[in-house]
C-alpha positions in Angstrom: 88.3 94.2 88.3 88.0 96.9 91.0 90.2 99.2 89.0 88.1 98.7 85.9 84.9 99.4 87.8 86.5 102.5 89.3 87.5 103.9 85.9 84.1 103.1 84.5 82.7 105.3 87.3 81.0 102.5 89.2 82.3 103.5 92.6 80.1 101.3 94.7 81.0 98.2 92.7 84.7 99.2 92.7 84.7 99.6 96.5 82.9 96.2 97.1 85.4 94.4 94.8 88.4 96.2 96.3 87.4 95.5 99.9 86.7 91.8 99.1 90.1 91.6 97.4 91.8 93.3 100.4 90.2 91.0 102.9 91.3 87.9 100.9 94.8 89.1 100.3 95.3 90.0 104.0 94.0 86.7 105.1 96.5 84.9 102.8 99.4 87.2 103.9 99.8 88.7 100.5 101.1 92.1 101.7 102.0 93.7 98.4 98.8 92.6 96.7 96.8 93.9 99.7 98.5 97.2 99.3 97.5 97.3 95.7 93.9 96.9 96.9 94.4 99.8 99.3 95.6 102.0 96.4 92.4 101.4 94.6 90.4 102.2 97.7 92.4 105.4 98.0 91.5 106.4 94.5 87.8 105.6 95.2 87.9 107.8 98.4 89.6 110.5 96.3 86.8 110.3 93.7 84.3 110.8 96.5 86.3 113.7 97.8 87.1 111.9 101.0 90.6 113.3 100.9 91.9 112.5 104.4 90.8 108.8 104.1 92.4 108.6 100.7 95.7 110.0 102.0 95.7 107.5 104.9 95.0 104.5 102.6 97.7 105.6 100.1 100.2 106.1 102.9 99.6 102.7 104.4 100.0 101.1 101.0 103.2 103.1 100.3 104.7 101.9 103.5 104.0 98.3 102.6 105.5 98.8 99.1 108.6 100.5 100.7 109.2 97.5 103.0 108.9 95.1 100.1 111.2 97.2 97.9 108.4 97.7 95.3 109.7 101.0 93.9 107.2 101.7 91.1 104.3 100.8 93.3 105.5 102.9 96.1 106.0 105.9 93.8 102.4 105.7 92.6 101.1 105.3 96.1 103.1 108.3 97.3 101.8 110.3 94.4 98.2 109.5 95.4 99.1 110.3 99.0 100.5 113.6 98.0 97.4 114.5 95.9 95.0 113.5 98.6 96.9 115.1 101.5 97.2 118.3 99.6 93.4 118.3 98.9 92.8 117.6 102.6 94.9 120.6 103.7 97.8 118.5 105.0 100.5 120.4 103.2 103.5 119.0 105.1 102.4 115.5 104.5 101.8 116.2 100.8 105.3 117.7 100.4 106.9 114.8 102.2 105.1 112.2 100.1 105.9 114.1 96.9 109.6 114.4 97.8 109.7 110.7 98.4 108.1 110.0 95.0 110.5 112.3 93.3 113.4 110.6 94.9 112.1 107.2 93.9 111.7 108.2 90.2 115.1 109.8 89.9 116.9 106.8 88.3 113.8 104.9 87.0 112.7 104.5 83.5 109.1 103.4 84.1 106.9 106.2 82.6 103.6 105.7 84.4 104.9 106.2 88.0 106.9 109.2 86.9 104.0 110.8 85.2 101.7 110.0 88.2 104.2 111.8 90.4 104.2 114.8 88.1 100.4 114.9 88.2 100.6 114.9 92.0 103.2 117.7 91.9 100.9 119.8 89.8 98.0 119.2 92.3 100.3 120.3 95.1 101.4 123.4 93.2 97.8 124.3 92.6 97.0 124.0 96.3 100.0 126.2 97.1 98.8 128.8 94.6 101.6 128.3 92.1 99.4 127.9 89.0 102.2 128.7 86.6 104.4 125.8 87.9 101.4 123.5 87.8 100.6 124.4 84.2 104.1 123.8 83.1 104.2 120.4 84.7 100.9 119.5 83.2 102.1 120.4 79.7 105.0 118.0 80.1 102.7 115.2 81.3 100.3 115.7 78.5 103.0 115.7 75.9 104.8 112.6 77.2 101.6 110.6 78.1 100.2 111.3 74.7 103.4 110.2 73.0 103.5 107.0 75.0 99.8 106.2 74.5 99.0 106.6 78.3 95.5 108.0 77.5 94.1 108.1 81.0 97.0 110.0 82.4 96.9 112.4 79.4 93.2 113.0 79.9 93.6 113.6 83.6 96.4 116.1 82.9 94.2 117.9 80.3 91.4 118.1 82.8 93.7 119.6 85.4 95.1 122.1 83.0 91.6 123.1 81.9 90.7 123.8 85.6 93.7 126.0 85.9 92.4 128.0 82.9 89.1 128.4 84.6 90.7 129.6 87.9 92.7 132.1 85.9 89.6 133.6 84.2 90.2 131.9 80.9 86.7 130.7 81.0 86.0 129.9 77.3 89.3 128.0 76.9 88.8 126.1 80.1 85.2 125.1 79.4 86.1 124.0 75.8 89.0 121.9 77.1 86.9 120.3 79.8 84.1 119.5 77.2 86.7 117.8 75.0 87.9 115.8 78.0 84.4 114.7 78.9 83.6 113.7 75.3 86.8 111.6 74.9 86.4 110.1 78.4 82.8 109.0 77.6 83.9 107.6 74.3 86.5 105.5 76.1 84.2 104.4 78.9 86.0 106.4 81.5 83.0 107.4 83.5 84.9 108.4 86.6 87.0 111.0 84.7 84.0 112.2 82.7 82.1 112.9 85.9 85.0 114.6 87.6 85.6 116.8 84.6 82.0 117.9 84.8 82.6 118.8 88.4 80.3 116.1 89.8 
């Protein structure tokens, strides 16, 4: 439920649900499930631009998943850690987390963790100033996510690609692409993404 509230854009509700879930799961000794709650809290912190807090939450979750041998969960947590660390200016941590995520996905078939890792790689590339590499990576994510019906990831990648256009001075194309993302996100009830695409 916390994840649903997050994607709908109800951050306060999502945080309350995630913290309640985390407390119960920790009390019951459910380490992996508690780590899942921490990943949701990391995403909430990221949506609020609390990048350092998001990175710390994602790292703690990833360490739990690693201990439990939960590879796909660790991959996604490392991807969120890389994204948040990069935004927080912690470049070395971002690269370490991204490298770990890449290693984990090397022989895996699951699409969502791999695509989440590629989104993180694009975010790190943008922060490092390599817009071209980020754009190439995002094109791959958009194509595969669209083909597989992973609409949220496809929309996130389209928003990221549009922001690259804006930074590169392709204002009309970037604005049009973001407007399309906002419209589709709103139609699908994805309030968080719609707000982020508006720059709010």
